[in-house]
Each structure stands twice: as structure tokens, then as C-alpha cells.
C-alpha positions in Angstrom: -72.3 138.6 138.0 -68.4 137.3 138.4 -67.1 133.8 136.9 -66.8 132.7 140.8 -70.4 133.6 141.2 -71.4 132.1 138.6 -70.0 128.8 139.4 -70.6 128.8 143.0 -74.5 129.0 142.1 -74.0 126.6 139.3 -72.4 123.6 141.8 -75.4 125.1 144.3 -78.2 124.1 142.3 -76.2 121.2 141.1 -76.4 120.3 144.8 -79.5 120.9 145.5 -80.9 119.1 142.5 -78.9 115.6 143.5 -79.1 115.9 147.7 -83.2 117.2 148.3 -85.0 114.3 147.2 -82.4 112.0 149.1 -83.1 113.5 152.2 -86.7 114.1 152.1 -88.1 111.1 149.6 -86.1 107.9 151.8 -89.2 107.1 153.9 -91.6 106.5 151.2 -88.7 104.7 149.3 -89.0 101.8 151.8 -92.6 101.8 152.5 -93.3 101.2 148.6 -91.2 98.8 147.4 -91.5 96.5 150.9 -95.1 96.6 150.1 -94.4 95.2 146.8 -91.7 92.7 147.9 -94.3 91.3 150.2 -97.2 90.8 147.8 -95.1 88.7 145.6 -95.6 84.7 145.3 -91.8 83.2 146.5 -90.2 81.0 144.9 -87.3 80.3 142.0 -89.8 80.0 139.2 -90.3 83.5 136.7 -92.0 86.0 138.1 -91.4 85.2 142.0 -88.7 86.2 144.3 -86.6 83.7 146.2 -85.8 85.0 149.8 -82.9 83.0 149.7 -81.2 84.6 146.7 -78.9 87.1 146.7 -80.0 91.1 146.6 -79.7 92.5 143.5 -81.2 96.0 141.6 -83.5 98.0 144.1 -82.1 95.1 146.8 -84.7 92.8 145.3 -83.5 89.3 146.4 -82.4 87.6 142.3 -83.0 90.1 140.6 -80.4 91.4 138.2 -77.3 93.1 139.4 -76.1 96.0 136.5 -72.4 96.1 135.3 -71.2 99.2 137.2 -67.9 99.5 135.1 -70.8 99.4 132.0 -73.3 101.7 133.3 -70.2 104.7 133.5 -69.3 103.9 129.8 -72.8 104.0 128.8 -73.8 107.0 130.6 -70.6 109.4 129.2 -72.6 108.0 125.7 -76.0 109.8 127.3 -74.0 112.7 128.3 -72.1 113.3 125.2 -75.6 112.9 123.0 -77.6 115.1 125.2 -75.1 118.1 125.8 -74.5 117.5 121.3 -77.8 118.5 120.2 -79.8 118.8 123.4 -82.1 115.9 123.6 -82.1 112.2 123.3 -79.8 111.9 126.3 -83.3 110.4 128.4 -84.0 108.1 125.6 -80.9 106.6 125.5 -80.4 106.3 129.1 -83.9 104.3 128.9 -82.2 102.4 126.0 -79.5 101.4 128.8 -82.0 100.5 131.6 -84.6 99.0 129.7 -82.4 97.0 127.6 -78.7 96.7 127.9 -79.4 96.5 131.6 -81.8 94.2 131.3 -84.5 95.4 134.0 -87.1 95.6 131.5 -87.5 91.9 131.0 -86.6 91.2 134.7 -89.8 93.5 135.7 -92.1 92.4 132.8 -92.0 88.4 134.5 -93.9 90.4 137.5 -97.2 91.7 135.1 -99.4 88.8 136.3 -97.8 87.7 139.1 -97.2 90.9 141.0 -98.6 93.8 139.1 -97.3 96.1 141.9 -93.8 95.2 141.6 -94.2 95.4 137.7 -95.3 99.3 137.8 -92.2 100.2 140.4 -90.1 99.1 138.4 -91.9 100.9 135.9 -91.7 104.0 137.6 -88.0 103.1 138.7 -87.2 103.3 135.3 -88.4 106.5 134.3 -87.1 108.2 137.4 -83.4 106.5 136.6 -83.3 108.2 133.4 -84.2 111.5 134.5 -81.9 111.7 137.3 -79.0 111.2 134.0 -80.5 113.8 132.1 -81.3 116.0 135.1 -77.3 116.3 135.7 -76.8 116.8 131.8 -79.2 119.3 131.5 -77.4 121.5 134.4 -74.1 121.1 133.1 -75.0 121.9 129.6 -76.4 124.7 130.6 -74.2 126.4 132.0 -71.8 125.2 128.8 -73.4 126.4 126.4 -74.3 130.0 128.3 -70.5 130.4 128.8 -70.5 129.4 125.0 -73.3 132.5 124.0 -75.3 129.8 122.5 -78.3 129.3 125.4 -81.3 131.7 124.4 -82.2 132.6 128.0 -86.0 134.5 127.7 -86.8 131.3 125.6 -85.6 128.8 127.8 -87.5 130.5 130.5 -91.2 130.5 129.2 -90.5 127.0 128.4 -89.4 125.9 132.1 -92.6 127.7 133.1 -94.7 125.6 131.0 -93.0 122.5 132.0 -93.3 122.9 135.2 -97.1 122.6 135.2 -96.6 119.2 133.0 -93.6 117.6 135.2 -95.8 117.7 138.1 -99.3 116.6 136.6 -98.1 113.2 134.9 -96.3 111.8 137.9 -99.0 112.2 140.3 -101.4 110.7 137.8 -99.4 107.8 136.5 -96.9 106.6 138.8 -98.0 103.3 140.0 -100.7 103.2 137.3 -98.0 102.0 134.4 -97.2 98.5 133.0 -93.7 97.7 131.4 -95.4 96.8 128.2 -97.5 99.6 127.6 -94.1 102.1 129.1 -92.3 100.3 126.7 -94.6 100.9 123.8 -95.6 104.1 124.2 -91.7 105.2 124.7 -91.3 103.6 121.1 -94.0 105.7 119.3 -93.4 109.2 120.5 -89.5 108.4 119.5 -90.7 107.2 115.8 -93.5 109.9 115.9 -90.3 112.6 116.2 -87.9 111.3 113.7 -90.2 111.5 111.0 -90.9 115.1 111.8 -87.1 115.7 111.7 -86.5 113.4 108.4 -88.9 116.1 106.7 -86.8 119.4 108.1 -83.9 117.7 106.4 -85.8 117.3 102.7 -85.9 120.5 100.7 -89.2 121.1 101.3 -88.6 121.1 105.0 -85.3 123.5 104.9 -87.2 126.0 102.8 -89.2 126.9 106.0 -85.9 127.3 108.0 -84.2 130.3 105.9 -83.1 132.1 109.1 -82.0 129.4 110.9 -79.7 128.2 108.2 -78.2 131.1 107.5 -77.7 131.7 111.3 -75.8 128.0 111.2 -73.7 128.5 108.2 -72.6 131.7 109.8 -72.1 130.3 113.0 -69.9 127.1 111.0 -67.8 129.6 109.0 -67.1 131.6 112.0 -65.7 128.2 114.1 -63.7 127.1 110.2 -61.7 130.5 110.2 -61.2 130.1 114.0 -62.4 133.8 114.9 -64.1 133.1 117.5 -64.9 129.5 117.8 -68.0 129.5 119.6 -67.1 131.2 122.8 -70.1 133.8 122.1 -69.4 137.2 122.5 -70.8 139.6 120.6 -71.6 137.0 117.8 -74.1 135.0 120.2 -77.2 135.1 121.4 -77.7 138.8 122.1 -81.3 139.8 123.3 -82.5 143.5 122.1 -86.3 143.3 122.9 -87.8 142.0 126.4 -91.9 142.3 125.9 -95.0 140.8 126.7 -96.0 140.5 123.3 -92.8 139.0 121.8 -88.8 138.9 122.5 -86.6 139.3 119.9 -83.0 138.5 120.1 -79.8 137.6 117.1 -77.3 134.9 116.7 -74.6 135.6 114.3 -76.1 138.8 112.7 -79.8 137.3 112.0 -82.7 138.0 114.1 -85.0 135.8 115.6 -88.5 136.6 117.4 -91.6 134.3 119.3 -94.4 135.3 121.4 -93.8 134.3 125.2 -97.8 132.5 125.3 -96.4 129.9 122.4 -93.4 127.8 124.4 -94.9 128.3 127.6 -97.9 126.2 126.3 -95.4 124.2 124.1 -93.4 123.2 127.2 -96.7 122.2 129.5 -97.6 119.6 127.1 -93.8 119.0 126.2 -93.1 117.9 129.8 -96.5 115.5 130.3 -95.0 113.6 127.5 -91.4 113.4 128.6 -92.4 112.8 132.3 -95.5 110.2 131.2 -92.4 108.1 129.6 -89.4 109.2 132.0 -87.5 110.7 129.6 -86.3 115.0 129.5 -88.1 115.6 126.6 -85.6 117.2 124.6 -86.3 114.7 121.6 -89.7 117.0 121.9 -87.4 120.8 122.5 -85.5 119.8 119.7 -87.8 119.9 117.2 -90.1 122.6 118.5 -87.6 125.1 119.3 -86.4 124.2 115.3 -89.2 123.8 113.3 -92.3 125.9 115.2 -89.4 128.4 116.8 -86.8 128.3 113.5 -84.0 128.0 115.6 -80.6 126.6 114.5 -79.6 123.4 116.1 -76.0 125.2 117.4 -78.2 127.4 120.3 -81.3 124.8 120.3 -79.1 122.3 122.0 -78.8 124.8 125.5 -82.1 126.1 125.4 -83.6 122.5 125.1 -81.2 121.5 128.1 -82.3 124.4 130.5 -86.3 124.0 129.9 -84.7 120.0 130.7 -83.6 121.1 134.0 -86.0 122.6 135.2 -88.5 120.0 134.2 -86.4 117.1 135.7 -86.2 118.6 139.0 -89.8 119.2 139.1 -90.4 115.6 138.1 -88.2 113.7 140.1 -89.1 115.3 142.9 -93.1 114.6 142.6 -92.2 110.6 141.9 -89.6 110.1 144.9 -91.3 112.6 147.3 -95.1 112.4 146.4 -95.0 109.1 144.9 -92.4 107.4 146.8 -91.1 106.1 143.5 -87.6 104.2 144.5 -84.0 104.2 142.2 -80.7 101.8 142.7 -78.1 104.3 144.2 -75.4 102.4 143.4 -75.7 102.5 139.9 -77.0 105.8 139.5 -74.4 107.1 141.5 -71.9 105.8 138.7 -73.9 107.0 135.9 -73.6 110.2 137.8 -70.3 110.8 137.4 -70.6 109.2 133.5 -72.6 111.6 132.7 -70.1 114.7 133.9 -67.9 113.4 132.0 -70.0 113.2 128.9 -71.9 116.4 129.3 -68.0 118.0 129.5 -66.9 116.7 126.3 -70.1 117.5 124.3 -70.9 121.1 124.1 -67.3 121.8 123.6 -67.4 119.2 120.4 -70.6 120.1 119.0 -69.3 123.0 116.9 -67.3 120.7 114.9 -70.5 119.1 113.4 -72.3 120.4 110.8 -76.3 121.2 111.4 -77.6 118.9 109.1 -75.1 116.1 110.5 -77.1 116.4 113.9 -79.7 116.3 112.6 -79.2 113.2 110.8 -77.0 111.4 114.2 -80.3 112.1 115.9 -82.7 110.4 113.0 -81.1 107.6 112.7 -81.1 107.0 116.8 -84.8 107.9 116.6 -85.8 105.7 113.8 -84.2 102.8 115.1 -85.2 103.6 118.9 -88.7 104.0 117.8 -89.2 101.0 115.4 -87.7 99.0 118.3 -89.8 99.1 121.4 -93.0 100.4 119.2 -93.4 96.7 118.0 -91.7 95.5 121.6 -94.7 96.9 123.0 -97.2 96.6 121.5 -96.4 93.1 119.1 -94.3 91.3 122.0 -91.4 91.1 120.1 -88.9 93.3 118.1 -88.5 93.7 114.5 -85.5 95.2 114.7 -82.1 93.4 115.8 -81.6 92.5 118.9 -84.9 90.4 118.7 
């Protein structure tokens, strides 16, 4: 396939991803939001809607009006972190929508007065997160494939499983999850993954990943020597055998293999969790690929991104088209531009960071976010700043 044809195909996929829910889901958006607003008590008190107030987020009178400039720069950070480690983009997007823009505090005010609006806001935050991760995943997948750092058969197997989980959860949970419960489970999942990754950085965990460490070391040395600087070629990912029972490939001379049924099952369950809390699932795919598959971080990011892309397309379609979830396009549109910028930078800078430091960065972020949102969701307040 020529480079022009690959570029055309990539643009086509991203375009379909961005436009199709817009064209199909608009009527459902208006109906669900209008019903929720109509059933909410009117007034200027907490948990009420003042019809005379200026429309803000989602067009709701009196709702917060997120800064589009802040949204743009926050999205650059989201795109960079996701495209660098293949994870944490959805979590950082969630942190932005939940805390930085104050949408969770606004939504929680309706927990007693208008449960329907409270849950609609929850769904909107979940889908907004996934739009950002979906675009970053599309760009990152293409970049890592060109750099020879994407295991295509493994990504496809994970994606096959992810389709089922990405359809099932939105159908079962849309309109049923309160913001308080969502925030608590969001933090709990992140905290659990942080503990797993922390163990991987300890001597006991590293001994179990000898092959991955050898491949990572070879890649790092190649970059330092300025040989091919991560541009793929013969020393990138090379598939040597594809079969129903086992797929074998090499990365920088180190051989890896996996049984296709394992990533298919893993993709299904990971996509269920990711779709429930409204993220891409990279924060689960990364430890799955490093711990269970034993791969080095340098090829995990691209493989995770491909899987996340498929899951996001399916999950967003189900939330918006099947369940009529609404999102705020002015903010999302600006954020998508920022995502594009960050996602182009990430794959080109990640090769200069040692694998162990990429993982430690991930762990620090996961521990902080996990503790903050777990305590805020289940205790009602955060035990780490901001309180």
C-alpha cells in the first residue's frame, strides 16, 4: 500500500469516526436533554434551573461555561500522555471534565432534585472523554504503525473482544449511573491499576519480564546510537508466524508470541470496564500487554491505541445513537484540535524517555487520580488536594 493510499485511508477512518454520530444521533440528543430540563425544578437555588440565566454547558441555562482556551491546552496534554504511553488519555480527559471544568460539581447538584439530568450529565462526561481518546488513538495508531512499533495482529485480536464489551455496557448502563457512583468507580479502577504497575517496577516484577526488558534495552540503545531512531525497518515489529493457535513476532531481535484467544477475551472484559467509566481503556490495556503479554512499553503504546480506537468508535456510537447521549460540541470541537496537536508530538518524543520512567510517570498519575476520586466518590470528599 502506497503512503498516499495509507494517508487517505487514515483520513477516511478519522472522518467517519468524527462525523457519523453527528449525522445520526442529533434527534435523540434534543429529546433526552429537553425531557431532563423540563422535569427539573425551576428557580435560582442549588439543584434548580433558572430559565432566565445565560445558557452554558449543553445549552442548559445557568450551567458552567468551560473556557475553550483552557480546553485546548488541556487536550494537548491529554493527547500527549495517551500517545506517549498508550494509556491515561481518557483518565486525564475525565479529570478535565470532572474537576478542571467543574462539570461534576454542577451535575451532583441535581442528584436529589433531578436524577434524570444528573445521570444525563454523567453519560455526557463519559462520552466526551471517549471522543478525545478516540481521535488520539486514531492518530497514534497510524504514527506507531509507520514507526514499526505496533503489533497489528495483537491489536486486532484485542479489538475483536473490545467490540462486544463496548456495545454491551452502554446499553445496560446509560441513564442509570449517578455522578457520585461514577466518580467512585472511576477512581477505584485507576488506583487498582497503579498498584499493578508499581509492582512491575520492583525487582520481583521485572524478573518476570526479561524478554520485554531486553527488547526495550535494544531499542533505547539504537536511539542513542542514532541508527534508525525508532523508524521501524527490519528491527521494528516483524510478524514471523500467524496461526489460530499462536502468533509469533520479533522486536529488535527478541521473539514474542501470544495465543489469539487470550487477547480476545481480555479485550472484551477491559472494554466493559472502560466503557462503564467513560475512558479508552488504555490504562487497562497497558498493564495487560506488559504483564500478561510481557511486551516492552515501546510497542505497547501503539498496540493499545489501535484497540482503543475500535472500542471508542463502537462505544460512542452506542451511547449517542442507541441511547441518545448529548455532548457539548463547542468544547469538544476545540479539544479535538488540541488532541491532534498532542497526539502528533507524543510518538515522536516517547523514544527519548527510558521505559522505566514512562511507567513511573504513569504510576504517579494513577496513584494520585485513583486516591482522589475513590475518596471523593465513596467518602464524599477528597483526601488529597484539591480537597
